[in-house]
N, CA, C and O of each residue as an XYZ file, in Angstrom:
680
protein
N     -24.660     19.892    -33.802
C     -25.590     20.039    -32.926
C     -24.805     19.321    -31.501
O     -24.042     18.356    -31.517
N     -25.198     20.018    -30.446
C     -24.694     19.585    -29.440
C     -25.461     18.431    -28.525
O     -26.616     18.615    -28.141
N     -24.903     17.526    -28.288
C     -25.593     16.346    -27.507
C     -25.452     16.451    -26.069
O     -24.372     16.339    -25.489
N     -26.695     16.696    -25.441
C     -26.915     16.749    -23.958
C     -26.531     15.461    -23.334
O     -26.672     14.327    -23.792
N     -26.039     15.827    -22.249
C     -25.776     14.846    -21.231
C     -26.727     14.505    -20.222
O     -26.910     15.321    -19.318
N     -27.513     13.174    -20.231
C     -28.539     13.138    -19.301
C     -28.019     12.682    -17.966
O     -26.876     12.247    -17.825
N     -29.004     12.810    -16.868
C     -28.449     12.171    -15.543
C     -28.270     10.853    -15.539
O     -27.325     10.408    -14.889
N     -29.033     10.068    -16.175
C     -29.033      8.821    -16.495
C     -27.580      8.466    -16.854
O     -26.954      7.751    -16.071
N     -26.968      8.935    -18.039
C     -25.499      8.541    -18.490
C     -24.949      8.700    -17.316
O     -24.493      7.668    -16.824
N     -24.801     10.062    -16.456
C     -23.760     10.146    -15.575
C     -23.843      9.160    -14.335
O     -22.930      8.614    -13.716
N     -25.061      9.106    -14.181
C     -25.356      7.972    -12.791
C     -24.647      6.590    -13.234
O     -23.953      5.960    -12.435
N     -24.850      6.197    -14.449
C     -24.454      4.684    -14.930
C     -22.988      4.872    -14.821
O     -22.393      4.174    -13.999
N     -22.362      5.676    -15.502
C     -20.926      5.870    -15.398
C     -20.187      5.887    -14.024
O     -19.156      5.270    -13.755
N     -20.825      6.616    -13.295
C     -20.586      6.906    -11.705
C     -20.795      5.599    -11.086
O     -19.918      5.071    -10.402
N     -21.948      5.054    -11.310
C     -22.422      3.921    -10.850
C     -21.422      2.607    -10.750
O     -21.282      1.814     -9.820
N     -20.722      2.667    -12.149
C     -19.938      1.284    -12.478
C     -18.540      1.642    -11.649
O     -17.917      0.753    -11.069
N     -18.081      3.116    -11.651
C     -17.025      3.423    -11.139
C     -17.085      3.176     -9.549
O     -16.186      2.444     -9.134
N     -17.994      3.665     -8.587
C     -18.466      3.787     -7.440
C     -18.478      2.092     -7.182
O     -17.655      1.606     -6.405
N     -19.286      1.395     -7.760
C     -19.394     -0.277     -7.904
C     -18.159     -0.876     -7.740
O     -17.986     -1.562     -6.733
N     -17.237     -0.737     -8.575
C     -15.859     -1.432     -8.555
C     -15.042     -0.798     -7.502
O     -14.223     -1.483     -6.890
N     -15.201      0.474     -7.237
C     -14.369      0.864     -5.730
C     -14.997      0.038     -4.727
O     -14.316     -0.675     -3.990
N     -16.549      0.105     -4.639
C     -16.942     -0.580     -3.272
C     -16.719     -2.081     -3.232
O     -16.784     -2.642     -2.139
N     -16.430     -2.867     -4.471
C     -16.333     -3.996     -4.595
C     -15.047     -4.476     -3.922
O     -14.965     -5.445     -3.167
N     -13.805     -3.460     -4.393
C     -12.614     -3.743     -3.408
C     -12.616     -3.238     -2.100
O     -11.797     -3.696     -1.303
N     -13.279     -2.505     -1.806
C     -13.252     -2.120     -0.420
C     -14.102     -3.026      0.282
O     -13.922     -3.050      1.499
N     -15.055     -3.837     -0.219
C     -15.770     -4.925      0.569
C     -14.874     -6.260      0.651
O     -14.669     -6.869      1.701
N     -14.373     -6.625     -0.607
C     -13.642     -7.934     -0.739
C     -12.141     -8.141     -0.127
O     -11.563     -9.164      0.241
N     -11.782     -6.934     -0.156
C     -10.202     -6.958      0.423
C     -10.355     -7.627      1.626
O      -9.846     -8.721      1.868
N     -11.277     -6.777      2.633
C     -11.119     -7.301      4.295
C     -11.801     -8.549      4.263
O     -11.705     -9.131      5.343
N     -12.396     -9.107      3.483
C     -13.188    -10.290      3.521
C     -12.209    -11.509      3.111
O     -12.320    -12.600      3.669
N     -11.348    -11.293      2.217
C     -10.541    -12.454      1.681
C      -9.412    -12.441      2.650
O      -8.843    -13.513      2.857
N      -8.920    -11.118      3.418
C      -7.949    -10.967      4.305
C      -8.233    -11.272      5.618
O      -7.351    -11.352      6.473
N      -9.800    -11.508      5.912
C     -10.387    -11.894      7.377
C      -9.923    -10.600      8.324
O      -9.439    -10.849      9.429
N     -10.051     -9.418      7.948
C      -9.708     -8.338      8.489
C     -11.258     -7.599      8.924
O     -12.127     -7.293      8.108
N     -11.335     -7.415     10.370
C     -12.496     -6.855     10.860
C     -12.187     -5.725     11.692
O     -11.435     -5.902     12.651
N     -12.667     -4.586     11.456
C     -12.129     -3.431     11.907
C     -13.403     -2.432     11.799
O     -14.091     -2.303     10.786
N     -13.589     -1.759     13.012
C     -15.011     -0.768     13.202
C     -14.487      0.475     12.002
O     -15.307      0.957     11.221
N     -13.104      0.865     12.000
C     -12.738      1.730     11.140
C     -13.156      1.588      9.661
O     -13.378      2.570      8.952
N     -13.233      0.560      9.317
C     -13.670      0.258      7.805
C     -14.975      0.768      7.711
O     -15.330      1.163      6.601
N     -15.881      0.849      8.795
C     -17.246      1.153      8.463
C     -17.167      2.708      7.784
O     -17.991      3.117      6.966
N     -16.254      3.326      8.181
C     -16.220      4.665      7.659
C     -16.112      5.036      6.204
O     -16.674      5.984      5.656
N     -15.226      4.060      5.604
C     -14.839      4.046      4.246
C     -16.017      4.336      3.231
O     -16.081      5.366      2.561
N     -16.830      3.434      3.200
C     -17.950      3.308      2.267
C     -18.914      4.603      2.161
O     -19.415      4.884      1.072
N     -19.136      5.296      3.179
C     -19.642      6.561      3.072
C     -18.778      7.712      2.191
O     -19.219      8.340      1.228
N     -17.548      7.811      2.727
C     -16.582      8.976      2.433
C     -16.497      8.395      0.627
O     -16.604      9.171     -0.323
N     -16.334      7.246      0.529
C     -16.434      6.979     -0.958
C     -17.666      7.323     -2.063
O     -17.585      7.719     -3.226
N     -18.676      7.052     -1.339
C     -20.081      7.727     -1.833
C     -20.287      9.077     -1.821
O     -21.116      9.624     -2.548
N     -19.410      9.790     -0.848
C     -19.615     11.196     -0.932
C     -18.685     12.017     -2.252
O     -18.990     13.014     -2.906
N     -17.632     11.264     -2.304
C     -16.384     11.546     -3.421
C     -17.204     11.413     -4.688
O     -17.318     12.318     -5.515
N     -17.817     10.113     -4.786
C     -18.250      9.848     -6.093
C     -19.562     10.885     -6.252
O     -19.595     11.489     -7.325
N     -20.419     11.099     -5.500
C     -21.427     11.902     -5.802
C     -20.980     13.239     -5.772
O     -21.793     13.960     -6.350
N     -19.937     13.902     -5.295
C     -19.509     15.388     -5.941
C     -18.782     15.194     -7.524
O     -18.898     16.007     -8.440
N     -18.187     14.196     -7.565
C     -17.521     14.035     -8.953
C     -18.630     14.116     -9.933
O     -18.534     14.858    -10.910
N     -19.678     13.388     -9.718
C     -20.629     12.851    -10.552
C     -21.585     14.098    -10.992
O     -21.768     14.411    -12.169
N     -22.133     14.726     -9.937
C     -22.801     15.907     -9.777
C     -21.856     17.101    -10.438
O     -22.445     17.949    -11.109
N     -20.650     17.191    -10.307
C     -19.974     18.230    -11.081
C     -19.850     18.042    -12.610
O     -20.081     18.898    -13.464
N     -19.475     16.868    -12.788
C     -19.370     16.599    -13.939
C     -20.661     17.006    -14.922
O     -20.651     17.603    -15.998
N     -21.802     16.448    -14.134
C     -22.981     16.832    -15.204
C     -23.213     18.202    -15.176
O     -23.448     18.807    -16.222
N     -23.172     18.796    -14.032
C     -23.368     20.219    -13.911
C     -22.198     21.260    -15.066
O     -22.595     22.225    -15.719
N     -21.117     20.871    -15.062
C     -20.099     21.415    -15.939
C     -20.399     21.104    -17.565
O     -20.132     21.828    -18.524
N     -21.083     19.701    -17.551
C     -21.401     19.545    -19.143
C     -22.593     20.103    -19.574
O     -22.976     20.020    -20.741
N     -23.194     20.662    -18.699
C     -24.526     21.261    -19.099
C     -24.759     22.862    -18.700
O     -25.714     23.296    -18.057
N     -23.755     23.555    -19.189
C     -23.485     24.919    -19.138
C     -23.485     25.422    -17.548
O     -23.953     26.521    -17.251
N     -23.071     24.762    -16.820
C     -23.151     25.141    -15.352
C     -24.169     24.961    -14.397
O     -24.051     25.253    -13.207
N     -25.286     24.422    -14.987
C     -26.440     24.341    -14.325
C     -26.882     22.883    -14.241
O     -26.613     22.030    -15.086
N     -27.521     22.711    -13.237
C     -27.895     21.491    -12.420
C     -28.925     21.567    -11.402
O     -28.722     22.125    -10.324
N     -30.213     20.926    -11.768
C     -31.231     21.285    -10.607
C     -30.852     20.262     -9.468
O     -30.022     19.377     -9.675
N     -31.569     20.438     -8.110
C     -31.486     19.383     -7.560
C     -32.038     17.974     -7.902
O     -31.518     16.912     -7.560
N     -33.144     18.125     -8.610
C     -33.678     16.642     -8.995
C     -32.512     15.939     -9.833
O     -32.224     14.799     -9.469
N     -31.841     16.453    -10.857
C     -31.067     16.207    -11.462
C     -29.908     15.287    -10.727
O     -29.514     14.165    -11.045
N     -29.549     16.023     -9.784
C     -28.294     15.389     -8.927
C     -28.738     14.348     -8.304
O     -28.218     13.239     -8.426
N     -29.764     14.597     -7.557
C     -30.573     13.359     -6.842
C     -30.597     12.062     -7.866
O     -30.093     10.972     -7.594
N     -31.210     12.353     -8.972
C     -31.388     11.269     -9.974
C     -29.786     10.490    -10.091
O     -29.471      9.307     -9.954
N     -29.091     11.522    -10.354
C     -27.575     10.821    -10.483
C     -27.240      9.738     -9.283
O     -26.957      8.542     -9.355
N     -27.366     10.525     -8.276
C     -26.758     10.065     -6.981
C     -27.518      8.567     -6.645
O     -26.853      7.646     -6.171
N     -28.951      8.420     -6.932
C     -29.770      7.428     -6.892
C     -29.269      6.281     -7.955
O     -29.065      5.113     -7.622
N     -29.136      6.690     -9.015
C     -28.752      5.752    -10.055
C     -27.461      5.083     -9.762
O     -27.258      3.872     -9.845
N     -26.631      5.971     -9.419
C     -25.099      5.517     -8.835
C     -25.273      4.502     -7.830
O     -24.840      3.360     -7.984
N     -25.945      4.914     -6.721
C     -26.150      3.910     -5.504
C     -26.529      2.571     -5.776
O     -26.054      1.500     -5.399
N     -27.645      2.907     -6.633
C     -28.575      1.647     -6.780
C     -27.302      0.241     -7.858
O     -27.344     -0.980     -7.709
N     -26.367      1.008     -8.811
C     -25.781      0.453     -9.630
C     -24.604     -0.474     -8.600
O     -24.416     -1.679     -8.429
N     -24.034      0.638     -8.112
C     -22.915      0.537     -6.990
C     -23.395     -0.764     -5.826
O     -22.733     -1.801     -5.779
N     -24.328     -0.599     -5.134
C     -25.256     -1.421     -4.067
C     -25.338     -2.613     -4.753
O     -24.641     -3.504     -4.266
N     -26.093     -2.961     -5.916
C     -25.948     -3.954     -6.628
C     -24.908     -4.958     -6.821
O     -24.928     -6.121     -6.417
N     -24.011     -4.374     -7.480
C     -22.917     -4.852     -7.509
C     -22.088     -5.320     -6.473
O     -21.550     -6.417     -6.624
N     -21.881     -4.625     -5.370
C     -21.318     -4.892     -4.125
C     -22.257     -6.255     -3.618
O     -21.776     -7.378     -3.470
N     -23.559     -5.931     -3.411
C     -24.103     -6.942     -2.774
C     -24.390     -8.236     -3.532
O     -24.798     -9.227     -2.926
N     -24.212     -8.239     -4.657
C     -24.355     -9.714     -5.436
C     -23.041    -10.506     -5.302
O     -23.008    -11.692     -4.974
N     -21.740     -9.599     -5.640
C     -20.538    -10.130     -5.359
C     -20.326    -10.786     -4.048
O     -19.732    -11.852     -3.883
N     -20.956     -9.927     -2.981
C     -20.476    -10.485     -1.757
C     -21.330    -11.807     -1.403
O     -20.892    -12.872     -0.967
N     -22.752    -11.438     -1.725
C     -23.426    -12.934     -1.661
C     -22.747    -14.150     -2.360
O     -22.617    -15.223     -1.771
N     -22.326    -13.951     -3.610
C     -21.672    -14.900     -4.224
C     -20.632    -15.532     -3.328
O     -20.679    -16.700     -2.944
N     -19.392    -14.380     -2.937
C     -18.512    -14.822     -2.162
C     -19.052    -15.688     -0.695
O     -18.593    -16.760     -0.300
N     -19.791    -15.142     -0.260
C     -20.379    -15.653      1.006
C     -21.122    -16.983      1.081
O     -20.942    -17.870      1.915
N     -22.062    -16.970     -0.017
C     -22.764    -18.206     -0.048
C     -22.126    -19.538     -0.765
O     -22.439    -20.710     -0.556
N     -21.095    -18.995     -1.716
C     -20.632    -20.333     -2.499
C     -19.104    -20.346     -2.574
O     -18.558    -21.444     -2.676
N     -18.353    -19.229     -2.533
C     -16.808    -19.484     -2.450
C     -16.246    -19.663     -0.787
O     -15.598    -20.650     -0.438
N     -16.547    -18.748     -0.025
C     -16.366    -19.317      1.359
C     -17.680    -19.095      2.412
O     -18.045    -18.129      3.082
N     -18.172    -20.373      2.237
C     -19.569    -20.445      3.115
C     -19.072    -20.433      4.722
O     -19.999    -20.471      5.532
N     -17.887    -20.391      5.199
C     -17.941    -20.602      6.611
C     -17.312    -19.002      6.781
O     -16.606    -18.854      7.779
N     -17.477    -17.943      6.012
C     -16.655    -16.859      6.517
C     -17.765    -16.259      7.450
O     -17.256    -15.735      8.440
N     -19.021    -16.191      7.423
C     -19.822    -15.431      8.587
C     -19.582    -16.022     10.000
O     -19.543    -15.295     10.993
N     -19.422    -17.379     10.054
C     -19.085    -18.252     11.196
C     -17.878    -17.561     11.924
O     -17.827    -17.014     13.025
N     -16.891    -17.767     10.924
C     -15.565    -17.196     11.348
C     -15.443    -15.953     12.065
O     -14.950    -15.852     13.188
N     -16.064    -14.702     11.150
C     -16.246    -13.535     11.524
C     -17.109    -13.221     12.959
O     -16.822    -12.296     13.718
N     -18.156    -14.121     13.162
C     -18.712    -14.171     14.366
C     -17.805    -14.551     15.647
O     -17.698    -13.919     16.698
N     -17.237    -15.650     15.303
C     -16.223    -16.008     16.113
C     -15.267    -15.142     16.744
O     -15.019    -15.145     17.950
N     -14.734    -14.388     15.866
C     -13.915    -13.119     16.282
C     -14.641    -12.350     16.995
O     -14.345    -12.191     18.179
N     -15.644    -11.767     16.485
C     -16.424    -10.829     17.327
C     -16.926    -11.287     18.658
O     -17.250    -10.479     19.529
N     -16.990    -12.554     18.814
C     -17.646    -12.979     20.345
C     -16.123    -13.116     21.072
O     -16.023    -12.809     22.260
N     -15.281    -13.451     20.535
C     -13.891    -13.434     21.273
C     -13.666    -12.004     21.745
O     -13.391    -11.822     22.931
N     -13.758    -11.029     20.951
C     -13.674     -9.569     21.344
C     -14.329     -9.150     22.442
O     -13.790     -8.628     23.418
N     -16.042     -9.471     22.246
C     -16.766     -9.257     23.378
C     -16.231     -9.797     24.846
O     -16.047     -9.132     25.865
N     -16.035    -11.259     24.626
C     -15.334    -11.856     26.023
C     -14.044    -10.892     26.806
O     -13.882    -10.647     28.001
N     -13.153    -10.437     25.481
C     -11.912     -9.824     26.109
C     -12.356     -8.523     26.803
O     -11.763     -8.149     27.815
N     -13.507     -7.740     26.224
C     -14.104     -6.563     26.873
C     -14.833     -6.904     27.947
O     -15.552     -6.013     28.399
N     -14.846     -7.983     28.497
C     -15.659     -8.416     29.794
C     -17.116     -8.421     30.091
O     -17.638     -8.310     31.200
N     -17.818     -8.598     28.686
C     -19.059     -8.937     28.407
C     -19.439    -10.274     28.981
O     -18.655    -11.214     28.855
N     -20.621    -10.430     29.620
C     -21.172    -11.463     30.472
C     -21.683    -12.391     29.144
O     -22.030    -11.890     28.075
N     -21.662    -13.647     29.393
C     -22.158    -14.683     28.555
C     -23.507    -14.518     28.000
O     -23.882    -14.934     26.904
N     -24.306    -13.772     28.997
C     -25.779    -13.486     28.834
C     -25.741    -12.468     27.626
O     -26.494    -12.723     26.686
N     -25.021    -11.453     27.557
C     -24.936    -10.460     26.990
C     -24.617    -10.767     25.538
O     -25.168    -10.261     24.561
N     -23.524    -11.785     25.540
C     -22.615    -12.259     24.380
C     -23.724    -13.298     23.669
O     -23.649    -13.308     22.440
N     -24.805    -14.230     24.295
C     -25.800    -14.660     23.677
C     -26.835    -13.692     23.088
O     -27.281    -13.828     21.949
N     -27.159    -12.803     23.846
C     -28.145    -11.625     23.110
C     -27.736    -11.189     21.642
O     -28.497    -11.066     20.683
N     -26.131    -10.947     21.683
C     -25.407    -10.504     20.508
C     -25.577    -11.262     19.497
O     -25.770    -10.782     18.380
N     -25.528    -12.722     19.748
C     -25.575    -13.800     19.008
C     -26.710    -13.894     18.310
O     -26.730    -14.003     17.084
N     -27.848    -13.855     19.132
C     -29.314    -14.154     18.424
C     -29.288    -13.008     17.354
O     -29.431    -13.394     16.194
N     -29.141    -11.773     17.537
C     -28.949    -10.439     16.541
C     -28.271    -10.724     15.305
O     -28.747    -10.601     14.177
N     -26.898    -11.190     15.676
C     -26.048    -11.446     14.343
C     -26.479    -12.467     13.579
O     -26.502    -12.307     12.359
N     -26.912    -13.741     14.176
C     -27.398    -14.825     13.253
C     -28.470    -14.303     12.647
O     -28.499    -14.656     11.468
N     -29.358    -13.617     12.949
C     -30.428    -13.011     11.910
C     -29.908    -12.382     10.876
O     -30.316    -12.789      9.788
N     -29.216    -11.605     10.859
C     -28.666    -10.549      9.837
C     -27.366    -11.045      9.202
O     -26.841    -10.221      8.454
N     -26.695    -12.288      9.347
C     -25.661    -12.913      8.764
C     -25.935    -13.862      7.704
O     -24.965    -14.437      7.209
N     -27.172    -14.137      7.248
C     -27.877    -14.725      6.388
C     -27.353    -14.159      5.013
O     -27.391    -12.930      4.957
N     -26.925    -14.729      4.016
C     -26.304    -14.355      2.764
C     -27.602    -13.651      2.168
O     -27.374    -12.469      1.911
N     -28.667    -13.982      1.930
C     -29.747    -13.608      1.298
C     -30.406    -12.475      1.984
O     -31.073    -11.664      1.341
N     -30.254    -12.390      3.206
C     -30.534    -11.211      3.977
C     -29.480     -9.923      3.603
O     -29.725     -8.736      3.386
N     -28.489    -10.511      3.620
C     -27.396     -9.541      3.168
C     -27.523     -8.810      1.792
O     -27.322     -7.627      1.517
N     -27.907     -9.838      1.023
C     -28.079     -9.343     -0.357
C     -29.037     -8.170     -0.553
O     -28.760     -7.190     -1.244
N     -30.105     -8.330      0.060
C     -31.168     -7.403      0.398
C     -30.651     -6.081      1.143
O     -30.758     -4.972      0.619
N     -30.144     -6.264      2.265
C     -29.939     -4.801      2.929
C     -28.590     -4.304      2.416
O     -28.221     -3.225      2.879
N     -27.836     -4.880      1.581
C     -26.736     -4.349      0.883
C     -27.152     -3.047      0.025
O     -26.513     -1.996      0.058
N     -28.344     -3.268     -0.769
C     -28.714     -2.560     -1.777
C     -29.625     -1.446     -0.821
O     -29.478     -0.251     -1.076
N     -30.431     -1.797      0.123
C     -31.002     -0.926      0.838
C     -30.109      0.107      1.639
O     -30.369      1.281      1.901
N     -29.230     -0.476      1.891
C     -28.120      0.505      2.675
C     -27.520      1.504      1.646
O     -27.415      2.705      1.898
N     -27.177      1.003      0.605
C     -26.698      1.940     -0.517
C     -27.853      2.884     -0.845
O     -27.511      4.038     -1.102
N     -29.019      2.635     -0.880
C     -30.089      3.544     -1.310
C     -30.231      4.595     -0.324
O     -30.232      5.779     -0.659
N     -30.381      4.125      1.158
C     -30.563      5.070      2.178
C     -29.257      6.015      2.236
O     -29.396      7.236      2.306
N     -27.900      5.370      2.203
C     -27.033      6.508      1.657
C     -27.228      7.458      0.627
O     -26.876      8.623      0.805
N     -27.724      7.107     -0.380
C     -27.820      8.121     -1.334
C     -28.859      8.964     -0.947
O     -28.660     10.155     -1.189
N     -29.848      8.692     -0.447
C     -30.924      9.433     -0.017
C     -30.301     10.616      0.996
O     -30.700     11.779      0.935
N     -29.457     10.249      1.764
C     -28.902     11.028      2.747
C     -27.715     11.705      2.074
O     -27.939     12.807      1.574
N     -26.625     11.261      1.998
C     -25.623     11.895      1.400
C     -25.856     12.509     -0.162
O     -25.420     13.601     -0.527
N     -26.474     11.773     -0.828
C     -26.740     12.286     -2.292
C     -27.595     13.369     -2.199
O     -27.384     14.244     -3.040
N     -28.586     13.582     -1.344
C     -29.526     14.679     -1.245
C     -28.749     15.954     -0.760
O     -29.021     17.049     -1.253
N     -27.728     15.808      0.259
C     -26.939     16.722      0.654
C     -25.866     17.584     -0.594
O     -25.672     18.795     -0.704
N     -25.362     16.560     -1.336
C     -24.391     16.871     -2.330
C     -25.354     17.653     -3.501
O     -25.016     18.668     -4.110
N     -26.416     17.047     -3.629
C     -27.034     17.639     -4.855
C     -27.480     18.967     -4.404
O     -27.311     19.918     -5.168
N     -28.078     19.163     -3.149
C     -28.439     20.324     -2.663
C     -27.077     21.513     -2.667
O     -27.362     22.678     -2.944
N     -25.791     21.193     -2.387
C     -25.061     21.999     -2.565
C     -24.441     22.468     -3.627
O     -23.926     23.575     -3.780
N     -24.553     21.086     -4.756
C     -23.889     21.336     -6.240
C     -24.692     21.918     -7.337
O     -24.291     22.157     -8.475
N     -26.094     22.153     -6.769
C     -26.962     22.558     -7.801
C     -26.868     23.866     -8.021
O     -26.513     24.621     -7.116
N     -27.231     24.391     -9.481
C     -27.014     25.435     -9.808
C     -28.366     25.646    -10.867
O     -28.270     25.420    -12.073
N     -29.491     26.061    -10.284
C     -30.627     25.954    -11.466
C     -30.627     27.466    -12.066
O     -30.117     28.488    -11.607
N     -31.392     27.246    -13.275
C     -31.646     28.408    -14.209
C     -32.531     29.349    -13.360
O     -33.463     28.811    -12.761
N     -32.369     30.644    -13.234
C     -33.013     31.511    -12.762
C     -34.429     31.779    -13.658
O     -34.416     32.336    -14.756
N     -35.516     31.333    -13.060
C     -36.770     31.943    -13.608
C     -37.177     33.237    -13.923
O     -37.166     34.011    -12.966
N     -37.566     33.730    -15.094
C     -37.941     35.126    -15.239
C     -39.312     35.095    -15.621
O     -39.835     34.344    -16.444
N     -39.879     36.062    -14.883
C     -41.372     36.139    -15.150
C     -41.782     37.274    -16.052
O     -42.968     37.435    -16.340
């Protein structure tokens, strides 16, 4: 008897893989104190690749068929697991291991703003905004939310492209 693979099984598998990769991508720059705008493009690319591999594996394991809903479910499960893993580890790092990390990164950002010729008033406005979002607890929440929003957008596109639904006969 053949055992069917469920979207949940694939979602969990790829959620753990995605989570481990996301942890490395998040922690290495934090530990090395690298702050780069180019780093912002890496997580969506990782998500895209993970969703493609996950959806293709499920489709291939199910006789070449996958509905949009199954693909979407796989991607949401993977994003939830990965976002939770990354957010919790980042929270622990910033809250307990290196509590001065956010202040140091803010100082680097402020120095860049000064070098770019921003006025002190503009810098103060930026300070007010970044202080609100640099709280570790808020970061924990938004890390998971951003992962889910990414899955809604990128995951929907991937599921729509990779899907291959059974033709219904009347």
